[in-house]
N, C-alpha and C positions, 0 to 999 in steps of 0.2 A: 304246489299242493299235489297235483297229479303225479309229479316225479316221486314224491314221498310215498304216494299210494302204490305206484308200480314197483318202487324199490322194496316195499314191504312184501310184495308178492313174489319177487324173484330173489334167488340167491346172489350173493356177491362172489365173484370168481377172482381170486388173486393168483396170478401167474408170475413166478419168480425165477429169473435166469441168472445162473452163476457160471461163467466160463473160466477155464484154467488153461494151462499149456496143452493138455492132451484130451480134455473132455469138457462137456457141458452138463450141468444139472438143471433140470426144470422141475421146480417144486410148486405144487398147486394146492390151494385151500378153497373149499366151498363153504361159505358162511351164511348163516341167517342171523336174526336178531339175538339169538341165544348163544351163538358162537360157531365153532367149526363143526360142520356136518360131515365132510369127507376131506381127505387129503391124499395127494398122489405125488410120487416122485419118479422121474424117469431120467436115466443117464444116457447120454449120447457120446460116442467115441469121436468127437470132433469139437474144435473150439470155434467153429463157424456155423452160421445159420444156414444149414443145408436144407434141401427140399423135405427130407423126412422130419426134421425138427419143426420146420415151418408148418407142415401139415398137421403135426401133433398140436401145436399151439393154436392153430385155427380151429381145430376140433374142440379144444377146451373153451375157446372164446365163444363158441356157439351155444354153450350151456346156459348163458344168461346175457341179457343186454348190458348188465352191470359187471363188466370185467375190467381188470386193471393189470397191466404188465409192467413189471419192475426188472431192472437190470443192475447188477453189481458192477460199478465202474472199475474197469481194469486198465484204464488208460495209463500209459507210462508218464505222461506229462500232467500229473495230478499231485495234490499234496494238501497240507493244512498249515496254517500259520497262527501264532498266538495273538491275534489282533483283529478287531473289527473296525478300527478307525482308518479312514482313507488317508489320514496324515501319516500314519505309521505302517500301514500294510506293505507299502513299497519297500520298506527297509528289509523285509523278509523275502519278498518275491515280487518280481515285475508282473503285475496282473493285467497289463494292457492287452495281452493276447489270450486272456483266459476268461471264462465265466466263473463267477464265485458267489458264494452264499454264506451268510453267518449262521452259526449254530448257537441257538439260545442266546444270541447277542453277546457271546463270550469269546468265540474264535471263528475262524473262517476256513472253509474248504474250497478248493478250486480245481478246474480241469481246463486244459487248453482248448480253445475254440476249434482248432483243426481236428482234435481227437473227437470232439462232440459231433462235428460234421461227418466224420468217418462212421461213427456209430449210427447217425441218422441214415446214412446210405445203406448200411448193412441191414438195419431193422425197419426200413421204410415200408415193407410189405405187410408187417404185422403191427407196427406202431408201438411206441413206448409211452408210458405214463410217468414213470419215475426212473431216473438214473441216480443211484444211491452210492454215496462215497463209502469206501471201506472204513474210513475214520469215524463216520457216523455209526456204522454197524459196531465197530469196536467200542466206542464210547457207550453205546446202549447195552452191549453184551456185558460190560463190566460196570454198569451203572451203580452197582452196590459197592464199588471199590474206588472209583475215581474221585469221589468226594472225601479224600483222606490225605494223609501226608504224601509227599512226592513219591511217585512210583512210575514205572515204565510198563506199557501195555503193548503187546505185539500180536498181530493177527498173522498166522502162518497159512498161506495158500500155496498151491503148487507153483513154484518158481517165483513167488513174490512175498514180500513182507510189508505190512503196514505197521509202522512203529510210532508210538506217541508217548509223551511224558506229561502227566497231569499232576496238578496239586490243587486240592480243594475245588475240583471240577473245572479248573482253568487250565487250558492247554499251555504248556511251556515250550514244547518242541514236537515236531512230527517229521517223518521221513517215509516216503514210499519207495521201496527198493525192489528192483528186478534183478534176481540172482544172476541170470545169464548176462545181462548188460554189464553189471558191476564186475563180475569175474572176468569178462573179456577185456574190460577197461583196465583192470588191475594187471592183466597179463601183458599189456602194452607198456607198462611202466618200467620194464627191465631195460636199463641203459647199457651203453657199450662197456662201461666198467664192470657191470654185473656179468655180461657175457664173457669178458676176459677172465674174470675170476672163475667162472664155471669151467672154461676151457682149461685153465691151469689145474683145477682139481681133477679133471678127467685125465690129464696127462700124467699127473702124479699117482694115478692108480687108485684114487679114492672112489669107493662105491657109494654113489649118492643115495642109493636105496637104503643104506645103513644109517644115514643121518637121521636125527630126531626130527619129528614133525614140527615145523615152525608154528612157535606159539602164534405222452403224445408229443415227440420232438418233431415238429414241422418247421419251426422257426427257431433259430438259435436264440433270438431275443426272449423266447419263452422259457429259457433255461431256469430262470428264477422260480417259475411256477412248477416246473418239473421236479427240481431238486429242493423245493422249499420245505425245510424241516423245522422251521421256527415254531410250528404248532406242537412240536413234541414237548411233553410236560417236562418240568424240571427234573433232572436226574435225581434218583432217590438218595437221601442222605446216608452216609456211611454209618453203620451201626457200630459205635465204638465199644459196645458191651460184648461184642463177639470177638473171639480170638481168631484173628485172620488165618494164622497158620493151621489151627485145628480145623477150621471150617473148610479151607481150601484143600487140606490134605484128605479130608473125607470125600469131597467132590472129585478129587483126583483119582481116588481109588474106585469110585463107583463106575462100573462098566468100562473103565478106560482101557483095561487090558484087552477088551474085546474089539477095540478100535484098531484095525490093522495098520502097522507101520508101513510107510511107503518103501518101495524098492528103489535103490539108487545104484547107478553104475559109476565107476571111476571114483573121483574124489567124493568123500563123504559129504552129502548135501547138508547135513546138520552142522558140519564144521564150517561150511560156506556160510550158512545162516549165522552161526556164532561170530565169525570173522566180520561179517557185514554189520551185525548189531554192535559189536565192539567198536568198529570204526565210526558208526553213526553216533554212538554215545560219546566218543571222544570229541566229535564236532560240537555236541551239546555242551560239553564241559569247557571247551576252548574258545568257542565263538562268542564274542562279547555281546552279540545281539540278543542272546538268549539268557534268561535269568536262571542260570544253572545252579542246581543244588545236588547234593550227594544222593545217589539212588541206592536203596538197599533192597527193594522188592521189585520183581518183574512178574507180570501176569500174562500168560500166553493163551490165546484163543487158537487152539489147534484144529485147523480145518483139513489136515491131510493125514494125520497119524504119524507124527514125528517119533523117532526113536528116543530112548533115554539119553542119548549122547548130547543132545542140545541142552538139556537140563544140567547134565554133568559139566559141560564146558562152561556154562554161565555161572555155575556155583563155584567151580574150582579155579577158573581163570579170572572171573570178574567179582567173585565173592558176593554174589547176589543170592537172595532168597527167591527161589523160583517156584511158581505155582502154575500148573497146567490144567486148563479146562478144555474138554472136547467141544468143538463148535460145529454144528450143522449150519453152514453159512447160508444156504438157500432158505432154510427155515428162519434164520435170524433176519434175513432180508425181508421176509414176509412180515415179520413183526414191525419193522420200520414202515412198511407200506400201510399196515393197519393203523399205525399212529398218524400217518399223514392223512388217511381217509377219515379218521375220527375228528 
């Protein structure tokens, strides 16, 4: 009773942390019973919890005894599988070394215990209340679309992709992709035969440049409480009376041109993204473990400001209908935290 009384007197402070390869965004909302009173966003040029960031978060947490800190999971050893049954989950991924949780009793997301321990050590001085899977954020961001015919959904972050395929709100396939790791791995797949061919081409005077481009975590046992999102309401039904292309085209145009495209050096990063998406979709089609169906539509949650090249590659090379929505990931993370607290 007294907790409810004091909670009425104080604001709730929701602190949300999103790290990427080169920066960290800390987005904060102050809420009362009526809704958001104030919001703040601060960017740090680091992907690590340095003293400046820690002091900033401590200052925010002193605003109210009711503060909650959320982190978007960026662990490499994470993913999602289209099952919640202990009898079949192992068919998709060995979860013996992972902590996992079901989403709406329909599918399961997971993270390696070693990664969670590493997160605990990094953030132990400020504490965390929620570690939130990007697949959960993606499903919520496109909650008006996943309850439809089969479609692919991709969250684009700096250096990573969270890819999922849904049909009628049921996950069919998911893949968490680190661009750097995957491209380095691919570069190691050149065998001796390939090297010999390249040498012959160079000796014959072929200019290779002229060739066409080839198509609160204190105990890991509490993870279930930290990442428990079962309380999230059923995702909204897809409104079949709306024209999907018309609706998304309008959203795509609204303010999207003002979202700056990222700068990339060397190989076009959007081509890397396209190549990895294409490879992942091929696994979905070919692996008998997955109930593969033909994909026509892809919805992209753009958290970095991709160029139009990614859309063009997906349309021209994979013959997909592509719809792009700008995504403020730290704000979307806050929405999940609100759902959990409610």
